[in-house]
C-alpha positions as CSV (number, residue, x, y, z in Angstrom):
1,M,10.9,-11.5,7.1
2,A,7.5,-10.1,8.3
3,S,6.9,-6.4,8.7
4,D,5.3,-4.7,11.6
5,I,3.1,-2.5,9.3
6,Y,0.5,-5.2,8.7
7,S,-1.3,-7.7,10.9
8,Q,0.7,-10.9,11.2
9,N,-2.4,-13.1,11.1
10,A,-1.5,-15.2,8.0
11,S,-5.0,-16.7,7.7
12,H,-6.8,-13.3,7.6
13,P,-9.0,-13.2,4.5
14,D,-7.8,-9.7,3.5
15,R,-4.3,-11.3,2.7
16,F,-5.9,-13.3,-0.1
17,R,-8.4,-10.7,-1.5
18,A,-7.9,-10.0,-5.2
19,E,-9.2,-6.4,-4.9
20,G,-9.2,-4.0,-2.0
21,Y,-7.6,-0.8,-0.7
22,A,-4.0,-0.1,0.2
23,W,-1.6,2.7,0.9
24,G,1.5,2.9,-1.3
25,I,3.7,5.0,-3.5
26,L,2.2,5.9,-6.9
27,D,4.7,7.5,-9.3
28,Q,3.2,10.2,-11.6
29,G,1.8,8.6,-14.8
30,S,2.0,5.1,-13.4
31,E,-0.9,2.6,-13.0
32,W,1.1,0.5,-10.5
33,L,1.1,1.1,-6.7
34,S,4.3,0.2,-4.8
35,I,3.4,-1.1,-1.4
36,L,6.0,-1.3,1.3
37,G,6.7,-4.9,2.4
38,S,4.9,-6.5,-0.5
39,H,8.0,-8.3,-1.8
40,W,8.3,-10.4,1.3
41,E,4.7,-11.0,2.5
42,S,1.2,-11.1,1.2
43,I,-0.3,-7.7,1.8
44,P,-3.8,-7.5,3.2
45,L,-6.3,-5.6,1.0
46,P,-9.3,-4.6,3.1
47,E,-12.7,-4.1,1.5
48,S,-13.0,-0.6,2.9
49,P,-10.5,2.3,2.7
50,D,-11.3,3.0,6.4
51,D,-9.7,-0.3,7.4
52,T,-6.3,0.3,5.7
53,V,-3.1,1.0,7.6
54,R,-1.0,3.9,6.5
55,P,2.7,3.2,6.8
56,G,4.4,5.1,9.7
57,V,7.7,5.6,7.8
58,T,8.7,8.4,5.4
59,V,10.2,7.6,2.0
60,L,12.5,10.4,0.8
61,R,13.2,11.1,-2.9
62,G,15.7,13.9,-3.6
63,G,15.6,14.8,0.1
64,E,11.8,15.5,0.1
65,P,9.1,13.3,1.5
66,K,7.3,11.1,-1.1
67,P,3.5,11.2,-0.8
68,Y,1.5,8.1,0.0
69,T,-1.5,7.3,-2.1
70,L,-4.6,5.4,-0.8
71,A,-6.0,3.5,-3.8
72,K,-8.4,0.7,-4.7
73,V,-6.1,-1.9,-6.3
74,R,-6.2,-5.3,-8.0
75,R,-3.5,-7.8,-7.0
76,D,-1.8,-9.0,-10.2
77,G,0.9,-11.0,-8.3
78,Q,2.3,-11.1,-4.8
79,D,3.9,-7.6,-5.1
80,I,2.1,-6.2,-8.2
81,F,-0.9,-3.9,-7.6
82,R,-2.8,-2.2,-10.5
83,V,-4.5,1.0,-9.4
84,L,-8.3,0.9,-10.1
85,E,-9.1,4.2,-8.3
86,V,-7.2,6.8,-6.3
87,V,-9.0,7.7,-3.1
88,R,-6.6,10.3,-1.6
89,T,-2.9,11.2,-1.0
90,Y,-1.0,12.1,2.1
91,T,2.4,13.7,2.3
92,P,4.3,13.1,5.6
93,A,5.9,16.0,7.3
94,R,9.6,16.1,7.1
95,S,11.1,15.7,10.5
């Protein structure tokens, strides 16, 4: 099941990059970034934070929007991403 968050070009080099930038959910005190869709497809990790795609969905926890974190990460498995550096966070507006 492919998502419509990421490019569907399966041969794109960003899909196989070991380190790069991605948006995801970073729980306080954790060193692991949770990236939407990473459990069913290889997530592209661009070399530049400007080339990342921020998810257009809002994740709620306790009725409040969960912030997204843009981070430089290392891929430690298909859906395991270790945070190397936090670039910025974004909290979606509640609609």
